N, C-alpha and C positions, 0 to 999 in steps of 0.2 A: 271176230277171227278165232284165227288158233294160231297163236303165237310157233314165227317159225324154229327158231331153232333157243336153246333156255341160257343161250348166252352168246352175245354177237361180237366182235372186233370190225370195230369201221376207223376209218381214218378218213375225215373232212380237213387236209390240209392242200391250204394254197401251194408253200409253199413247195417247189419242184424239186428242192433239194433235199431239205425235213421229209418230206414225201414219200423219195424215192429211198433216199437211208432207210426211214423207218421198212419200205416195204420188205429192202437187202435182209433187213436186222432179223426182222420178226422172219421174211422167208428160207432163212438160213436155222432156224429154233422152228420151223412146219408150225408157225400157223400162219395161218392165207388170214389176210384183213380183205375187209370190201372196201376197197377207194372208190366215193361218193365225188362226185364234179361240183355240188350244188348243197342247204344245207335245204332247198326243197324234195330234193334227193335223198338227202337224212331222213329227212323226216318222214319222209315217206316210209321208207326204212324202217325206222325205228318203231315208225307202230305196228311192227308185225312181229317184234319180235317183244318176249319175255321179261330180259334182264341186256346189255347189253355194254361194252365200253366205248368209248368214241372221243378220237383221239383230233384233236382241233390249232388248229396255228392262229395268234397272232395277228394276221394276216386276215386271215378268216372270218378273224372277230372283230377287226377294221373294219373290212368291207359290208355288215352284215350287221352290224354293232350286239351289245351284248346278250338283247332278249332275245337272240341267237339260243341263252345257256337255258334258259325258262320253256322258248317252243322245245328243244330238245327235252328236259324234264317230262312234260306235256306228251310228247307220242310215245315215252315209254319212263315212267315213274321210276324203276329201279334201275336205270341209268348211270353209268358213269364218267364223267365228264372232264378230260385231261387238257392241260392250257400247257401247247411247247410255245418258248418265245428264246429268240433269239435276245440274247445280254447284252450285245451291242448297241439296240437302240435304246433308248431313255424313256421315249411311251410306253416300251414294254413294260416297263413298274407300274404305270397304273392300268393295263390292261393288264394286271395282277393281281395288283390288290382290287378291285371291283369284281374279280371271278371271285378268289378267294370269299367276298361277299356276301356271293350269290349264290356260294356254295360247292365251288368246280371242289371237286375230288381234289384233284391235283395238280401243279403246276411242276412244270421241266424249265431250264434253262440252257440252251443249246451253246457252246457243243456237248452233245446228249453222249452218254457212255451206253456202250450195246447192253452192258446189266441193268443200268437204271429202264433204260425200253423193256428189259424182258423182264425181269420185276412185279413192275409195277402191272403190266401186263396176267404175268402170273395169279399176284393180287388181287388186281380185281376180275380176273374170268374164271376167281374159282367163285364155287355155289352162295349161294346165299341163302341166309335163309329165308322164305315168304310169312313166316310167322311167328306169334308166342311159342312154344315149346312148354309143353303142359308135366308137371311131374306125379306118379299115379305111384298113392301111397300106399303099402301091403299092410292089407288088415293080419292084424291078431291074432 
């Protein structure tokens, strides 16, 4: 299957307040994220991507389990996962630690400043080299 795009921006965010805030901030800066309703839909979409940035919230991870990270990475090995958590919830600290242990790209704690989200998107959406670069020597 041919990748649909070189770098997708996906939101798998169960918390409607986080989701709406993200969509509004991103739209204001001309980003159009794909909002997904459940992990199955996300995994199917990710299989069609060369690389992607996936914002996932702690509520989604609590509902579906930390195995979600591995499933995302299998569906799209070059994807970067950004975990969004509400620092008011103490149980989220354990989810953040677990996420970092499992190789999640970054964790952001609410309240999110718009610049944090935009910086993360710009950085994660930058093209990544697909392989090793080789240097050639000129013959003298």
